[in-house]
C-alpha positions as protocol buffer text, in pm:
chain_id: "A"
residue {
  index: 1
  type: UNK
  ca { x: 1161 y: 995 z: 3740 }
}
residue {
  index: 2
  type: UNK
  ca { x: 947 y: 1068 z: 3431 }
}
residue {
  index: 3
  type: UNK
  ca { x: 1258 y: 1067 z: 3212 }
}
residue {
  index: 4
  type: UNK
  ca { x: 1355 y: 716 z: 3336 }
}
residue {
  index: 5
  type: UNK
  ca { x: 989 y: 591 z: 3278 }
}
residue {
  index: 6
  type: UNK
  ca { x: 989 y: 728 z: 2928 }
}
residue {
  index: 7
  type: UNK
  ca { x: 1334 y: 583 z: 2849 }
}
residue {
  index: 8
  type: UNK
  ca { x: 1222 y: 241 z: 2975 }
}
residue {
  index: 9
  type: UNK
  ca { x: 896 y: 259 z: 2768 }
}
residue {
  index: 10
  type: UNK
  ca { x: 1091 y: 347 z: 2444 }
}
residue {
  index: 11
  type: UNK
  ca { x: 1350 y: 67 z: 2512 }
}
residue {
  index: 12
  type: UNK
  ca { x: 1061 y: -181 z: 2555 }
}
residue {
  index: 13
  type: UNK
  ca { x: 890 y: -67 z: 2240 }
}
residue {
  index: 14
  type: UNK
  ca { x: 1211 y: -112 z: 2052 }
}
residue {
  index: 15
  type: UNK
  ca { x: 1306 y: -456 z: 2197 }
}
residue {
  index: 16
  type: UNK
  ca { x: 970 y: -619 z: 2097 }
}
residue {
  index: 17
  type: UNK
  ca { x: 1012 y: -617 z: 1720 }
}
residue {
  index: 18
  type: UNK
  ca { x: 1382 y: -695 z: 1764 }
}
residue {
  index: 19
  type: UNK
  ca { x: 1309 y: -1018 z: 1967 }
}
residue {
  index: 20
  type: UNK
  ca { x: 1037 y: -1113 z: 1719 }
}
residue {
  index: 21
  type: UNK
  ca { x: 1290 y: -1107 z: 1439 }
}
residue {
  index: 22
  type: UNK
  ca { x: 1570 y: -1272 z: 1641 }
}
residue {
  index: 23
  type: UNK
  ca { x: 1811 y: -971 z: 1614 }
}
residue {
  index: 24
  type: UNK
  ca { x: 2121 y: -971 z: 1820 }
}
residue {
  index: 25
  type: UNK
  ca { x: 2392 y: -713 z: 1897 }
}
residue {
  index: 26
  type: UNK
  ca { x: 2744 y: -868 z: 1926 }
}
residue {
  index: 27
  type: UNK
  ca { x: 3096 y: -752 z: 1946 }
}
residue {
  index: 28
  type: UNK
  ca { x: 3453 y: -776 z: 2078 }
}
residue {
  index: 29
  type: UNK
  ca { x: 3655 y: -508 z: 2268 }
}
residue {
  index: 30
  type: UNK
  ca { x: 4023 y: -581 z: 2308 }
}
residue {
  index: 31
  type: UNK
  ca { x: 4302 y: -352 z: 2415 }
}
residue {
  index: 32
  type: UNK
  ca { x: 4620 y: -341 z: 2625 }
}
residue {
  index: 33
  type: UNK
  ca { x: 4968 y: -223 z: 2664 }
}
residue {
  index: 34
  type: UNK
  ca { x: 5275 y: -301 z: 2446 }
}
residue {
  index: 35
  type: UNK
  ca { x: 5644 y: -241 z: 2409 }
}
residue {
  index: 36
  type: UNK
  ca { x: 5749 y: -261 z: 2055 }
}
residue {
  index: 37
  type: UNK
  ca { x: 6097 y: -217 z: 1924 }
}
residue {
  index: 38
  type: UNK
  ca { x: 6258 y: -260 z: 1582 }
}
residue {
  index: 39
  type: UNK
  ca { x: 6106 y: -356 z: 1253 }
}
residue {
  index: 40
  type: UNK
  ca { x: 6060 y: -125 z: 949 }
}
residue {
  index: 41
  type: UNK
  ca { x: 6190 y: 210 z: 1041 }
}
residue {
  index: 42
  type: UNK
  ca { x: 6347 y: 79 z: 1362 }
}
residue {
  index: 43
  type: UNK
  ca { x: 6042 y: 200 z: 1566 }
}
residue {
  index: 44
  type: UNK
  ca { x: 6035 y: 223 z: 1938 }
}
residue {
  index: 45
  type: UNK
  ca { x: 5694 y: 249 z: 2085 }
}
residue {
  index: 46
  type: UNK
  ca { x: 5543 y: 198 z: 2432 }
}
residue {
  index: 47
  type: UNK
  ca { x: 5158 y: 258 z: 2470 }
}
residue {
  index: 48
  type: UNK
  ca { x: 4826 y: 119 z: 2398 }
}
residue {
  index: 49
  type: UNK
  ca { x: 4739 y: -135 z: 2125 }
}
residue {
  index: 50
  type: UNK
  ca { x: 4417 y: -318 z: 2022 }
}
residue {
  index: 51
  type: UNK
  ca { x: 4305 y: -612 z: 1821 }
}
residue {
  index: 52
  type: UNK
  ca { x: 4611 y: -830 z: 1859 }
}
residue {
  index: 53
  type: UNK
  ca { x: 4429 y: -1165 z: 1934 }
}
residue {
  index: 54
  type: UNK
  ca { x: 4069 y: -1068 z: 1842 }
}
residue {
  index: 55
  type: UNK
  ca { x: 3955 y: -780 z: 1626 }
}
residue {
  index: 56
  type: UNK
  ca { x: 3753 y: -520 z: 1813 }
}
residue {
  index: 57
  type: UNK
  ca { x: 3418 y: -479 z: 1647 }
}
residue {
  index: 58
  type: UNK
  ca { x: 3057 y: -410 z: 1675 }
}
residue {
  index: 59
  type: UNK
  ca { x: 2793 y: -601 z: 1480 }
}
residue {
  index: 60
  type: UNK
  ca { x: 2413 y: -663 z: 1426 }
}
residue {
  index: 61
  type: UNK
  ca { x: 2282 y: -986 z: 1306 }
}
residue {
  index: 62
  type: UNK
  ca { x: 1941 y: -1143 z: 1278 }
}
residue {
  index: 63
  type: UNK
  ca { x: 1743 y: -1436 z: 1127 }
}
residue {
  index: 64
  type: UNK
  ca { x: 1387 y: -1521 z: 1044 }
}
residue {
  index: 65
  type: UNK
  ca { x: 1254 y: -1877 z: 1024 }
}
residue {
  index: 66
  type: UNK
  ca { x: 1079 y: -1917 z: 682 }
}
residue {
  index: 67
  type: UNK
  ca { x: 961 y: -2264 z: 746 }
}
residue {
  index: 68
  type: UNK
  ca { x: 1044 y: -2594 z: 555 }
}
residue {
  index: 69
  type: UNK
  ca { x: 1400 y: -2580 z: 687 }
}
residue {
  index: 70
  type: UNK
  ca { x: 1476 y: -2229 z: 537 }
}
residue {
  index: 71
  type: UNK
  ca { x: 1570 y: -1910 z: 707 }
}
residue {
  index: 72
  type: UNK
  ca { x: 1672 y: -1565 z: 595 }
}
residue {
  index: 73
  type: UNK
  ca { x: 1909 y: -1323 z: 783 }
}
residue {
  index: 74
  type: UNK
  ca { x: 2148 y: -1037 z: 775 }
}
residue {
  index: 75
  type: UNK
  ca { x: 2480 y: -917 z: 918 }
}
residue {
  index: 76
  type: UNK
  ca { x: 2615 y: -573 z: 961 }
}
residue {
  index: 77
  type: UNK
  ca { x: 2971 y: -532 z: 1114 }
}
residue {
  index: 78
  type: UNK
  ca { x: 3211 y: -254 z: 1177 }
}
residue {
  index: 79
  type: UNK
  ca { x: 3562 y: -219 z: 1323 }
}
residue {
  index: 80
  type: UNK
  ca { x: 3616 y: -32 z: 1640 }
}
residue {
  index: 81
  type: UNK
  ca { x: 3932 y: 117 z: 1806 }
}
residue {
  index: 82
  type: UNK
  ca { x: 3875 y: 92 z: 2183 }
}
residue {
  index: 83
  type: UNK
  ca { x: 4184 y: 295 z: 2253 }
}
residue {
  index: 84
  type: UNK
  ca { x: 4022 y: 603 z: 2100 }
}
residue {
  index: 85
  type: UNK
  ca { x: 3654 y: 528 z: 2073 }
}
residue {
  index: 86
  type: UNK
  ca { x: 3672 y: 575 z: 1697 }
}
residue {
  index: 87
  type: UNK
  ca { x: 3518 y: 360 z: 1428 }
}
residue {
  index: 88
  type: UNK
  ca { x: 3851 y: 259 z: 1292 }
}
residue {
  index: 89
  type: UNK
  ca { x: 3802 y: 289 z: 921 }
}
residue {
  index: 90
  type: UNK
  ca { x: 3949 y: 616 z: 833 }
}
residue {
  index: 91
  type: UNK
  ca { x: 4027 y: 550 z: 465 }
}
residue {
  index: 92
  type: UNK
  ca { x: 3671 y: 524 z: 340 }
}
residue {
  index: 93
  type: UNK
  ca { x: 3325 y: 671 z: 395 }
}
residue {
  index: 94
  type: UNK
  ca { x: 3187 y: 326 z: 487 }
}
residue {
  index: 95
  type: UNK
  ca { x: 3057 y: 250 z: 832 }
}
residue {
  index: 96
  type: UNK
  ca { x: 3000 y: -136 z: 807 }
}
residue {
  index: 97
  type: UNK
  ca { x: 3351 y: -189 z: 678 }
}
residue {
  index: 98
  type: UNK
  ca { x: 3390 y: -547 z: 805 }
}
residue {
  index: 99
  type: UNK
  ca { x: 3078 y: -680 z: 636 }
}
residue {
  index: 100
  type: UNK
  ca { x: 2722 y: -609 z: 520 }
}
residue {
  index: 101
  type: UNK
  ca { x: 2516 y: -894 z: 389 }
}
residue {
  index: 102
  type: UNK
  ca { x: 2179 y: -1054 z: 350 }
}
residue {
  index: 103
  type: UNK
  ca { x: 2155 y: -1435 z: 314 }
}
residue {
  index: 104
  type: UNK
  ca { x: 1912 y: -1732 z: 253 }
}
residue {
  index: 105
  type: UNK
  ca { x: 1980 y: -2066 z: 389 }
}
residue {
  index: 106
  type: UNK
  ca { x: 1812 y: -2395 z: 364 }
}
residue {
  index: 107
  type: UNK
  ca { x: 1852 y: -2758 z: 243 }
}
residue {
  index: 108
  type: UNK
  ca { x: 2006 y: -2635 z: -83 }
}
residue {
  index: 109
  type: UNK
  ca { x: 2287 y: -2461 z: 109 }
}
residue {
  index: 110
  type: UNK
  ca { x: 2353 y: -2091 z: 173 }
}
residue {
  index: 111
  type: UNK
  ca { x: 2349 y: -1787 z: -52 }
}
residue {
  index: 112
  type: UNK
  ca { x: 2504 y: -1451 z: 63 }
}
residue {
  index: 113
  type: UNK
  ca { x: 2500 y: -1129 z: -115 }
}
residue {
  index: 114
  type: UNK
  ca { x: 2676 y: -806 z: -4 }
}
residue {
  index: 115
  type: UNK
  ca { x: 3025 y: -729 z: 146 }
}
residue {
  index: 116
  type: UNK
  ca { x: 3195 y: -1057 z: 228 }
}
residue {
  index: 117
  type: UNK
  ca { x: 3510 y: -1233 z: 270 }
}
residue {
  index: 118
  type: UNK
  ca { x: 3623 y: -1465 z: 1 }
}
residue {
  index: 119
  type: UNK
  ca { x: 3669 y: -1785 z: 188 }
}
residue {
  index: 120
  type: UNK
  ca { x: 3917 y: -1924 z: -69 }
}
residue {
  index: 121
  type: UNK
  ca { x: 4140 y: -1610 z: -66 }
}
residue {
  index: 122
  type: UNK
  ca { x: 4141 y: -1526 z: 300 }
}
residue {
  index: 123
  type: UNK
  ca { x: 4032 y: -1795 z: 525 }
}
residue {
  index: 124
  type: UNK
  ca { x: 4244 y: -2102 z: 440 }
}
residue {
  index: 125
  type: UNK
  ca { x: 4420 y: -2104 z: 776 }
}
residue {
  index: 126
  type: UNK
  ca { x: 4319 y: -2262 z: 1103 }
}
residue {
  index: 127
  type: UNK
  ca { x: 4467 y: -2032 z: 1378 }
}
residue {
  index: 128
  type: UNK
  ca { x: 4474 y: -2152 z: 1740 }
}
residue {
  index: 129
  type: UNK
  ca { x: 4563 y: -1814 z: 1873 }
}
residue {
  index: 130
  type: UNK
  ca { x: 4329 y: -1560 z: 1702 }
}
residue {
  index: 131
  type: UNK
  ca { x: 4488 y: -1305 z: 1491 }
}
residue {
  index: 132
  type: UNK
  ca { x: 4843 y: -1399 z: 1599 }
}
residue {
  index: 133
  type: UNK
  ca { x: 4819 y: -1741 z: 1417 }
}
residue {
  index: 134
  type: UNK
  ca { x: 4674 y: -1631 z: 1090 }
}
residue {
  index: 135
  type: UNK
  ca { x: 4834 y: -1617 z: 743 }
}
residue {
  index: 136
  type: UNK
  ca { x: 4980 y: -1269 z: 673 }
}
residue {
  index: 137
  type: UNK
  ca { x: 4740 y: -1032 z: 517 }
}
residue {
  index: 138
  type: UNK
  ca { x: 4999 y: -963 z: 240 }
}
residue {
  index: 139
  type: UNK
  ca { x: 4932 y: -1309 z: 100 }
}
residue {
  index: 140
  type: UNK
  ca { x: 4550 y: -1279 z: 89 }
}
residue {
  index: 141
  type: UNK
  ca { x: 4291 y: -1167 z: -164 }
}
residue {
  index: 142
  type: UNK
  ca { x: 3922 y: -1093 z: -110 }
}
residue {
  index: 143
  type: UNK
  ca { x: 3902 y: -962 z: 245 }
}
residue {
  index: 144
  type: UNK
  ca { x: 3555 y: -785 z: 314 }
}
residue {
  index: 145
  type: UNK
  ca { x: 3504 y: -739 z: -65 }
}
residue {
  index: 146
  type: UNK
  ca { x: 3236 y: -527 z: -192 }
}
residue {
  index: 147
  type: UNK
  ca { x: 2963 y: -639 z: -429 }
}
residue {
  index: 148
  type: UNK
  ca { x: 3013 y: -1006 z: -374 }
}
residue {
  index: 149
  type: UNK
  ca { x: 2784 y: -1311 z: -416 }
}
residue {
  index: 150
  type: UNK
  ca { x: 2868 y: -1632 z: -245 }
}
residue {
  index: 151
  type: UNK
  ca { x: 2725 y: -1989 z: -243 }
}
residue {
  index: 152
  type: UNK
  ca { x: 2803 y: -2266 z: 13 }
}
residue {
  index: 153
  type: UNK
  ca { x: 2681 y: -2623 z: -51 }
}
residue {
  index: 154
  type: UNK
  ca { x: 2524 y: -2850 z: 203 }
}
residue {
  index: 155
  type: UNK
  ca { x: 2767 y: -3077 z: 373 }
}
residue {
  index: 156
  type: UNK
  ca { x: 2861 y: -3396 z: 178 }
}
residue {
  index: 157
  type: UNK
  ca { x: 3043 y: -3662 z: 386 }
}
residue {
  index: 158
  type: UNK
  ca { x: 3157 y: -3383 z: 625 }
}
residue {
  index: 159
  type: UNK
  ca { x: 3278 y: -3143 z: 348 }
}
residue {
  index: 160
  type: UNK
  ca { x: 3139 y: -2828 z: 194 }
}
residue {
  index: 161
  type: UNK
  ca { x: 3226 y: -2618 z: -103 }
}
residue {
  index: 162
  type: UNK
  ca { x: 3214 y: -2246 z: -109 }
}
residue {
  index: 163
  type: UNK
  ca { x: 3239 y: -2033 z: -422 }
}
residue {
  index: 164
  type: UNK
  ca { x: 3224 y: -1656 z: -455 }
}
residue {
  index: 165
  type: UNK
  ca { x: 3242 y: -1361 z: -704 }
}
residue {
  index: 166
  type: UNK
  ca { x: 3282 y: -998 z: -654 }
}
residue {
  index: 167
  type: UNK
  ca { x: 3174 y: -765 z: -930 }
}
residue {
  index: 168
  type: UNK
  ca { x: 3371 y: -447 z: -1022 }
}
residue {
  index: 169
  type: UNK
  ca { x: 3196 y: -120 z: -934 }
}
residue {
  index: 170
  type: UNK
  ca { x: 2996 y: -13 z: -1217 }
}
residue {
  index: 171
  type: UNK
  ca { x: 3074 y: 348 z: -1153 }
}
residue {
  index: 172
  type: UNK
  ca { x: 3453 y: 325 z: -1175 }
}
residue {
  index: 173
  type: UNK
  ca { x: 3529 y: -26 z: -1267 }
}
residue {
  index: 174
  type: UNK
  ca { x: 3703 y: -112 z: -942 }
}
residue {
  index: 175
  type: UNK
  ca { x: 3623 y: -321 z: -633 }
}
residue {
  index: 176
  type: UNK
  ca { x: 3763 y: -171 z: -323 }
}
residue {
  index: 177
  type: UNK
  ca { x: 3889 y: -438 z: -93 }
}
residue {
  index: 178
  type: UNK
  ca { x: 3987 y: -382 z: 271 }
}
residue {
  index: 179
  type: UNK
  ca { x: 4311 y: -539 z: 403 }
}
residue {
  index: 180
  type: UNK
  ca { x: 4471 y: -534 z: 750 }
}
residue {
  index: 181
  type: UNK
  ca { x: 4787 y: -331 z: 809 }
}
residue {
  index: 182
  type: UNK
  ca { x: 5092 y: -476 z: 951 }
}
residue {
  index: 183
  type: UNK
  ca { x: 5232 y: -192 z: 1163 }
}
residue {
  index: 184
  type: UNK
  ca { x: 5216 y: -398 z: 1469 }
}
residue {
  index: 185
  type: UNK
  ca { x: 5045 y: -102 z: 1653 }
}
residue {
  index: 186
  type: UNK
  ca { x: 4694 y: -153 z: 1543 }
}
residue {
  index: 187
  type: UNK
  ca { x: 4502 y: -337 z: 1264 }
}
residue {
  index: 188
  type: UNK
  ca { x: 4441 y: -10 z: 1076 }
}
residue {
  index: 189
  type: UNK
  ca { x: 4250 y: -84 z: 753 }
}
residue {
  index: 190
  type: UNK
  ca { x: 4377 y: 31 z: 420 }
}
residue {
  index: 191
  type: UNK
  ca { x: 4206 y: -7 z: 76 }
}
residue {
  index: 192
  type: UNK
  ca { x: 4331 y: -148 z: -248 }
}
residue {
  index: 193
  type: UNK
  ca { x: 4146 y: -97 z: -575 }
}
residue {
  index: 194
  type: UNK
  ca { x: 4090 y: -425 z: -768 }
}
residue {
  index: 195
  type: UNK
  ca { x: 3855 y: -552 z: -1026 }
}
residue {
  index: 196
  type: UNK
  ca { x: 3644 y: -873 z: -1026 }
}
residue {
  index: 197
  type: UNK
  ca { x: 3741 y: -1143 z: -762 }
}
residue {
  index: 198
  type: UNK
  ca { x: 3647 y: -1514 z: -796 }
}
residue {
  index: 199
  type: UNK
  ca { x: 3714 y: -1777 z: -532 }
}
residue {
  index: 200
  type: UNK
  ca { x: 3648 y: -2132 z: -425 }
}
residue {
  index: 201
  type: UNK
  ca { x: 3721 y: -2337 z: -115 }
}
residue {
  index: 202
  type: UNK
  ca { x: 3670 y: -2696 z: 8 }
}
residue {
  index: 203
  type: UNK
  ca { x: 3664 y: -2756 z: 386 }
}
residue {
  index: 204
  type: UNK
  ca { x: 3565 y: -3025 z: 612 }
}
residue {
  index: 205
  type: UNK
  ca { x: 3698 y: -3298 z: 850 }
}
residue {
  index: 206
  type: UNK
  ca { x: 3782 y: -3664 z: 817 }
}
residue {
  index: 207
  type: UNK
  ca { x: 3927 y: -3898 z: 1086 }
}
residue {
  index: 208
  type: UNK
  ca { x: 3983 y: -3612 z: 1325 }
}
residue {
  index: 209
  type: UNK
  ca { x: 4172 y: -3408 z: 1061 }
}
residue {
  index: 210
  type: UNK
  ca { x: 4036 y: -3071 z: 969 }
}
residue {
  index: 211
  type: UNK
  ca { x: 4114 y: -2968 z: 615 }
}
residue {
  index: 212
  type: UNK
  ca { x: 4088 y: -2650 z: 402 }
}
residue {
  index: 213
  type: UNK
  ca { x: 4190 y: -2588 z: 44 }
}
residue {
  index: 214
  type: UNK
  ca { x: 4112 y: -2278 z: -159 }
}
residue {
  index: 215
  type: UNK
  ca { x: 4206 y: -2021 z: -411 }
}
residue {
  index: 216
  type: UNK
  ca { x: 4100 y: -1680 z: -521 }
}
residue {
  index: 217
  type: UNK
  ca { x: 4187 y: -1467 z: -827 }
}
residue {
  index: 218
  type: UNK
  ca { x: 4157 y: -1098 z: -850 }
}
residue {
  index: 219
  type: UNK
  ca { x: 4190 y: -878 z: -1167 }
}
residue {
  index: 220
  type: UNK
  ca { x: 4328 y: -522 z: -1139 }
}
residue {
  index: 221
  type: UNK
  ca { x: 4194 y: -223 z: -1326 }
}
residue {
  index: 222
  type: UNK
  ca { x: 4484 y: -269 z: -1568 }
}
residue {
  index: 223
  type: UNK
  ca { x: 4383 y: -625 z: -1624 }
}
residue {
  index: 224
  type: UNK
  ca { x: 4674 y: -780 z: -1413 }
}
residue {
  index: 225
  type: UNK
  ca { x: 4568 y: -1099 z: -1236 }
}
residue {
  index: 226
  type: UNK
  ca { x: 4675 y: -1211 z: -887 }
}
residue {
  index: 227
  type: UNK
  ca { x: 4610 y: -1554 z: -772 }
}
residue {
  index: 228
  type: UNK
  ca { x: 4637 y: -1677 z: -413 }
}
residue {
  index: 229
  type: UNK
  ca { x: 4617 y: -2066 z: -333 }
}
residue {
  index: 230
  type: UNK
  ca { x: 4616 y: -2183 z: 31 }
}
residue {
  index: 231
  type: UNK
  ca { x: 4564 y: -2502 z: 223 }
}
residue {
  index: 232
  type: UNK
  ca { x: 4573 y: -2598 z: 600 }
}
residue {
  index: 233
  type: UNK
  ca { x: 4529 y: -2916 z: 816 }
}
residue {
  index: 234
  type: UNK
  ca { x: 4453 y: -2916 z: 1177 }
}
residue {
  index: 235
  type: UNK
  ca { x: 4472 y: -3208 z: 1425 }
}
residue {
  index: 236
  type: UNK
  ca { x: 4452 y: -3255 z: 1795 }
}
residue {
  index: 237
  type: UNK
  ca { x: 4734 y: -3469 z: 1950 }
}
residue {
  index: 238
  type: UNK
  ca { x: 4578 y: -3556 z: 2294 }
}
residue {
  index: 239
  type: UNK
  ca { x: 4519 y: -3215 z: 2454 }
}
residue {
  index: 240
  type: UNK
  ca { x: 4760 y: -3027 z: 2211 }
}
residue {
  index: 241
  type: UNK
  ca { x: 4556 y: -2850 z: 1927 }
}
residue {
  index: 242
  type: UNK
  ca { x: 4772 y: -2802 z: 1624 }
}
residue {
  index: 243
  type: UNK
  ca { x: 4753 y: -2668 z: 1273 }
}
residue {
  index: 244
  type: UNK
  ca { x: 4971 y: -2607 z: 968 }
}
residue {
  index: 245
  type: UNK
  ca { x: 4881 y: -2357 z: 682 }
}
residue {
  index: 246
  type: UNK
  ca { x: 5062 y: -2229 z: 376 }
}
residue {
  index: 247
  type: UNK
  ca { x: 4943 y: -1977 z: 120 }
}
residue {
  index: 248
  type: UNK
  ca { x: 5111 y: -1844 z: -184 }
}
residue {
  index: 249
  type: UNK
  ca { x: 5053 y: -1549 z: -417 }
}
residue {
  index: 250
  type: UNK
  ca { x: 5130 y: -1565 z: -783 }
}
residue {
  index: 251
  type: UNK
  ca { x: 5134 y: -1258 z: -1003 }
}
residue {
  index: 252
  type: UNK
  ca { x: 5218 y: -1348 z: -1368 }
}
residue {
  index: 253
  type: UNK
  ca { x: 5532 y: -1189 z: -1511 }
}
residue {
  index: 254
  type: UNK
  ca { x: 5592 y: -1026 z: -1178 }
}
residue {
  index: 255
  type: UNK
  ca { x: 5883 y: -1033 z: -932 }
}
residue {
  index: 256
  type: UNK
  ca { x: 5662 y: -994 z: -621 }
}
residue {
  index: 257
  type: UNK
  ca { x: 5537 y: -1350 z: -579 }
}
residue {
  index: 258
  type: UNK
  ca { x: 5527 y: -1433 z: -208 }
}
residue {
  index: 259
  type: UNK
  ca { x: 5424 y: -1701 z: 38 }
}
residue {
  index: 260
  type: UNK
  ca { x: 5351 y: -1749 z: 408 }
}
residue {
  index: 261
  type: UNK
  ca { x: 5367 y: -2064 z: 610 }
}
residue {
  index: 262
  type: UNK
  ca { x: 5230 y: -2064 z: 966 }
}
residue {
  index: 263
  type: UNK
  ca { x: 5224 y: -2337 z: 1238 }
}
residue {
  index: 264
  type: UNK
  ca { x: 5009 y: -2317 z: 1549 }
}
residue {
  index: 265
  type: UNK
  ca { x: 4994 y: -2513 z: 1874 }
}
residue {
  index: 266
  type: UNK
  ca { x: 4787 y: -2460 z: 2187 }
}
residue {
  index: 267
  type: UNK
  ca { x: 4781 y: -2658 z: 2508 }
}
residue {
  index: 268
  type: UNK
  ca { x: 4568 y: -2616 z: 2824 }
}
residue {
  index: 269
  type: UNK
  ca { x: 4784 y: -2580 z: 3133 }
}
residue {
  index: 270
  type: UNK
  ca { x: 4509 y: -2656 z: 3381 }
}
residue {
  index: 271
  type: UNK
  ca { x: 4232 y: -2436 z: 3515 }
}
residue {
  index: 272
  type: UNK
  ca { x: 4188 y: -2105 z: 3327 }
}
residue {
  index: 273
  type: UNK
  ca { x: 4545 y: -2109 z: 3160 }
}
residue {
  index: 274
  type: UNK
  ca { x: 4627 y: -2203 z: 2801 }
}
residue {
  index: 275
  type: UNK
  ca { x: 4963 y: -2177 z: 2638 }
}
residue {
  index: 276
  type: UNK
  ca { x: 5020 y: -2088 z: 2271 }
}
residue {
  index: 277
  type: UNK
  ca { x: 5309 y: -2114 z: 2019 }
}
residue {
  index: 278
  type: UNK
  ca { x: 5302 y: -1974 z: 1667 }
}
residue {
  index: 279
  type: UNK
  ca { x: 5579 y: -1989 z: 1409 }
}
residue {
  index: 280
  type: UNK
  ca { x: 5540 y: -1807 z: 1076 }
}
residue {
  index: 281
  type: UNK
  ca { x: 5773 y: -1758 z: 764 }
}
residue {
  index: 282
  type: UNK
  ca { x: 5705 y: -1494 z: 508 }
}
residue {
  index: 283
  type: UNK
  ca { x: 5901 y: -1516 z: 183 }
}
residue {
  index: 284
  type: UNK
  ca { x: 5923 y: -1310 z: -139 }
}
residue {
  index: 285
  type: UNK
  ca { x: 6041 y: -1497 z: -437 }
}
residue {
  index: 286
  type: UNK
  ca { x: 6309 y: -1253 z: -570 }
}
residue {
  index: 287
  type: UNK
  ca { x: 6442 y: -1075 z: -261 }
}
residue {
  index: 288
  type: UNK
  ca { x: 6532 y: -1143 z: 95 }
}
residue {
  index: 289
  type: UNK
  ca { x: 6503 y: -773 z: 194 }
}
residue {
  index: 290
  type: UNK
  ca { x: 6154 y: -814 z: 351 }
}
residue {
  index: 291
  type: UNK
  ca { x: 6159 y: -1193 z: 432 }
}
residue {
  index: 292
  type: UNK
  ca { x: 6110 y: -1267 z: 803 }
}
residue {
  index: 293
  type: UNK
  ca { x: 6052 y: -1552 z: 1047 }
}
residue {
  index: 294
  type: UNK
  ca { x: 5792 y: -1486 z: 1319 }
}
residue {
  index: 295
  type: UNK
  ca { x: 5779 y: -1657 z: 1656 }
}
residue {
  index: 296
  type: UNK
  ca { x: 5512 y: -1581 z: 1913 }
}
residue {
  index: 297
  type: UNK
  ca { x: 5451 y: -1736 z: 2260 }
}
residue {
  index: 298
  type: UNK
  ca { x: 5145 y: -1639 z: 2469 }
}
residue {
  index: 299
  type: UNK
  ca { x: 4934 y: -1727 z: 2761 }
}
residue {
  index: 300
  type: UNK
  ca { x: 4555 y: -1697 z: 2782 }
}
residue {
  index: 301
  type: UNK
  ca { x: 4393 y: -1654 z: 3119 }
}
residue {
  index: 302
  type: UNK
  ca { x: 4019 y: -1719 z: 3102 }
}
residue {
  index: 303
  type: UNK
  ca { x: 3854 y: -1469 z: 3356 }
}
residue {
  index: 304
  type: UNK
  ca { x: 3504 y: -1593 z: 3233 }
}
residue {
  index: 305
  type: UNK
  ca { x: 3346 y: -1741 z: 2924 }
}
residue {
  index: 306
  type: UNK
  ca { x: 3357 y: -1399 z: 2759 }
}
residue {
  index: 307
  type: UNK
  ca { x: 3658 y: -1229 z: 2915 }
}
residue {
  index: 308
  type: UNK
  ca { x: 4024 y: -1328 z: 2866 }
}
residue {
  index: 309
  type: UNK
  ca { x: 4360 y: -1175 z: 2965 }
}
residue {
  index: 310
  type: UNK
  ca { x: 4652 y: -1240 z: 2741 }
}
residue {
  index: 311
  type: UNK
  ca { x: 5039 y: -1214 z: 2771 }
}
residue {
  index: 312
  type: UNK
  ca { x: 5224 y: -1230 z: 2440 }
}
residue {
  index: 313
  type: UNK
  ca { x: 5594 y: -1203 z: 2339 }
}
residue {
  index: 314
  type: UNK
  ca { x: 5638 y: -1188 z: 1949 }
}
residue {
  index: 315
  type: UNK
  ca { x: 5973 y: -1166 z: 1752 }
}
residue {
  index: 316
  type: UNK
  ca { x: 5999 y: -1108 z: 1379 }
}
residue {
  index: 317
  type: UNK
  ca { x: 6349 y: -1199 z: 1264 }
}
residue {
  index: 318
  type: UNK
  ca { x: 6451 y: -1035 z: 929 }
}
residue {
  index: 319
  type: UNK
  ca { x: 6792 y: -1201 z: 927 }
}
residue {
  index: 320
  type: UNK
  ca { x: 7032 y: -1014 z: 693 }
}
residue {
  index: 321
  type: UNK
  ca { x: 6750 y: -847 z: 494 }
}
residue {
  index: 322
  type: UNK
  ca { x: 6842 y: -496 z: 622 }
}
residue {
  index: 323
  type: UNK
  ca { x: 6531 y: -453 z: 855 }
}
residue {
  index: 324
  type: UNK
  ca { x: 6607 y: -471 z: 1218 }
}
residue {
  index: 325
  type: UNK
  ca { x: 6438 y: -745 z: 1406 }
}
residue {
  index: 326
  type: UNK
  ca { x: 6114 y: -652 z: 1576 }
}
residue {
  index: 327
  type: UNK
  ca { x: 6022 y: -750 z: 1934 }
}
residue {
  index: 328
  type: UNK
  ca { x: 5683 y: -700 z: 2089 }
}
residue {
  index: 329
  type: UNK
  ca { x: 5574 y: -763 z: 2442 }
}
residue {
  index: 330
  type: UNK
  ca { x: 5206 y: -717 z: 2515 }
}
residue {
  index: 331
  type: UNK
  ca { x: 4949 y: -753 z: 2794 }
}
residue {
  index: 332
  type: UNK
  ca { x: 4594 y: -750 z: 2672 }
}
residue {
  index: 333
  type: UNK
  ca { x: 4234 y: -779 z: 2798 }
}
residue {
  index: 334
  type: UNK
  ca { x: 3952 y: -885 z: 2578 }
}
residue {
  index: 335
  type: UNK
  ca { x: 3576 y: -909 z: 2624 }
}
residue {
  index: 336
  type: UNK
  ca { x: 3310 y: -1046 z: 2384 }
}
residue {
  index: 337
  type: UNK
  ca { x: 2942 y: -986 z: 2394 }
}
């Protein structure tokens, strides 16, 4: 009994300052079962998967009202693997791999400093089905980039401009950038050493049309520049929510230029059911060996405002490229808090 009382007293003492500072714990847990056949290495796998629609994560965020329309805040976020209980960032000695930042926001806009996404390099898409409908990570730059400063303007006629810059690490001259894996089993993170990253993005809406346009440039340790440029539009035709996005990657004097185009459509079926369709096309400029067309169909069943069940079938068609077609059938359960 005394242990329960002591525990309650400690929890209460911790909760008071957290509430006073408007601090919140948030996250997503998603996992399920899958049958996967084909793809690189002609894999055959039946078992658990996670983070197919929403990335499993744990985060802490808070804000403080400074008065005069200004507020300060922070965000700390890490990736989780609910199938094992691990903090799923095995390649680096960094806990908050998905982001760590402090920000100041007011009538002047918003300034962020820390570990951030480059909006113009990673978030030019408008998915209608979570991770399933995103631009392929192979055609992105600046995901969860270290040593980053970003500024977002106030809205002008419904549009904002975001600019960002990541500084190379002063110790080794590199900036370590996390990118999602593409094994189809989990979203395991890997790291790529890059130098400075600079990005910009314009986003907003006009006449019911949501628009994004952005670009990012990274510089390798050897001085090689990689530039990605992406754009997307989203529009709702009655009760059908749609979007189209395309992003290209250009490496000067290189044969590995690539692009990805993705089309999303979602439609409520009545009650808790929503149907989804995603089509994506990945293309490498000088070879067809790794080109593929992706088609995914899915159903979301909303069990509550925070809990969803998903059924997904996804096919990656590699044509005559030498890689066997990959077929994935998945049943998932996700909860946000």
